[in-house]
KOLGURO-562092 format. One record per residue (C-alpha): x, y, z; residue in three letters. Coordinates in steps of 0.2 Angstrom, whole numbers, plus 5000, padded with zeros to 4 digits. Layout:
<vexmis>
XYZALA/...
</vexmis>
This chain:
<vexmis>
467753515020MET/468453445035SER/469653315030CYS/471353405029PRO/471653315011ALA/469953405004GLN/470553555012LEU/472053555005ARG/471353514988GLU/469753654988SER/471253784992VAL/472153724977PHE/470753704965HIS/469953894971PHE/471553974967ALA/472053874952GLY/471953924934ARG/470353854930GLY/469553944943ALA/470154114953LEU/471854104945ASP/472854174958ILE/474454184956ASP/475754134968GLY/474554014977LEU/474853854972GLY/474853694981TYR/476253694994GLU/475653864999THR/474053805003ALA/474653665012VAL/475853795023ALA/474353915027LEU/473053765032LEU/474453675043ASP/474953845051ALA/473153875056GLY/473254045044ARG/471753995035ILE/470253865038ARG/469653845021ASP/469453945005VAL/468354085011GLY/469754145024ASP/470754185006VAL/470254355004PHE/470754405021HIS/472654345018LEU/473954495022THR/475654515023GLY/475554465042GLU/474954295037SER/476454225032PHE/477454285046GLU/478554135053GLY/478054035037LEU/479653955029ARG/480053985012GLY/478954155009PHE/480154295006ALA/479554465004ASP/479554424985LYS/478454284985LYS/477154365001ILE/476954504987ASP/476554404971GLN/475454304981ILE/474454474988LEU/474354544971ARG/473754374966GLY/472254394978ILE/471954574974GLU/471754514954ALA/470554384959ALA/469354504969ARG/468754564953HIS/468654384942ARG/467054344935PRO/465554284943LEU/465854114934TRP/467454084941ARG/466954104958LEU/465753984955LEU/466853864948VAL/468153904963GLY/466853844975LEU/466953674971SER/465053624969ILE/464753464963ARG/464453444943HIS/464953634943VAL/466253654928GLY/466453804917PRO/465153774906THR/463753754919ALA/464553904930ALA/464554014914ARG/462553974911ALA/462154024929LEU/463254174930ALA/462454244914ARG/460654204918GLU/460554264937LEU/462054374938ARG/462554344957SER/462854234970VAL/461354284982ASP/460054254966ALA/460954084962ILE/460754024980ALA/458954084982ALA/458354004966ALA/457253864966PRO/457653694958VAL/456353724944GLU/457353884940THR/459053834939LEU/458553674929ALA/457753794915GLY/459553884912VAL/460153824896GLU/461753714900GLY/461253674917VAL/459853544921GLY/458953464934PRO/460653344941THR/461753494942ILE/460253604949ALA/459853494963ARG/461753494966ALA/461853674968VAL/460253684979VAL/460853564989ASP/462653654991TRP/461953824996PHE/460553755010ALA/462253695019ASP/462553825033PRO/464553805032ARG/464453855013HIS/463453985016THR/464754065028ASP/466154035017VAL/465154145004VAL/464954275017ALA/466854275020ARG/467054285003ILE/466054435001ARG/466554525017SER/468554505010GLY/467954604996GLY/467754464980ALA/466554514968GLN/465054394969THR/463954484957THR/464054514938ASP/463054664941ALA/464154774929ASP/463254724915GLY/464654614907GLU/464154424901GLU/465254294905ALA/466154234890PRO/465254104878ARG/466053944874LEU/466053954854THR/466053814846PRO/467753774833THR/467153764814ARG/468053654803PRO/469153744791SER/468453734773ARG/469553684760ARG/469353754742PRO/468853604730PRO/470353534721PRO/470653624704SER/470353524688SER/472053474679PRO/472453584666ARG/472353544649ARG/474053554639PRO/474153724629THR/474053694613GLN/475353784601PRO/474653904588PRO/474053824571ARG/475453964564SER/476753854571THR/475853684565ARG/475753724547ARG/477053684535LEU/477753824525GLN/476853834506PRO/478653804498THR/479253644510ARG/477453574508ARG/477753584489ALA/479453494488GLU/478753364500ARG/477253324490ALA/478353324472ALA/479553204480GLY/481153314477ALA/482253384488SER/482253564493PRO/483953604485ARG/483453524469ALA/481753604469ALA/482553784470ARG/483753744456THR/482153684446GLN/481353844450ALA/482853964446SER/483253884429GLY/
</vexmis>
C-alpha cells in the first residue's frame, strides 16, 4: 500500500458503500487527508477527530461533523463489511460473509490455516491462500491493530449472523385460463311457441289462422 494512488483507492474503498459505508468520507476527502498527512492508510481512519481537519480547505464544521458521525456508525458495522474494506485479494462480499459467519472474528480468521479457510462454504483454496498471505504481512496486522484500537468492531461475538444472500426465485405465473365457451341461451327461448309452430306447419299466416279459429 505504499503507492499514493493505491493508498487513495484503498481508503476510498474502505469507506465506500460496499464496505464500511462511512458517510462523508469520499474520494476527495481521502485525497485531502492523505496528502496532508492526517492519515497514513485505512488503519488511521478510526482515529480521526475534529482537530484532524484543521487547516484543510473545504471542510466546514457541518462537513466535519458528517464525517465524524459516519466514522462512529462505521465502528459498529458487521464484521463482513470490515473484511471487505481491508482489500484482501479475492475477498468480496460473498466470501467475507462466509468467513464472518463461520469464524466470527478477525483474530480467528487471521489465525486459521489454509485448510480451515478453504473448508468454509463459499471460500475455497484460492481465497483461503489469499487471506493467509494477507495476514502474514506485518504491515497488514499493524493496520488491523490500529483499526481495533480506534474502536471498530472486529468480531461478531454478539451472535448476529452476517446477512445471507438469498437467490431470487422467478415469479410463477398462473396458467392461462382456457377460453370460455359461449353461453347457450335457455331452451325455453329456443322453442317456438305452440301457436306459431302450428301456423307455420299449416302454411297459413298468423292472422288467417286466428280468423279460422274464431269462426
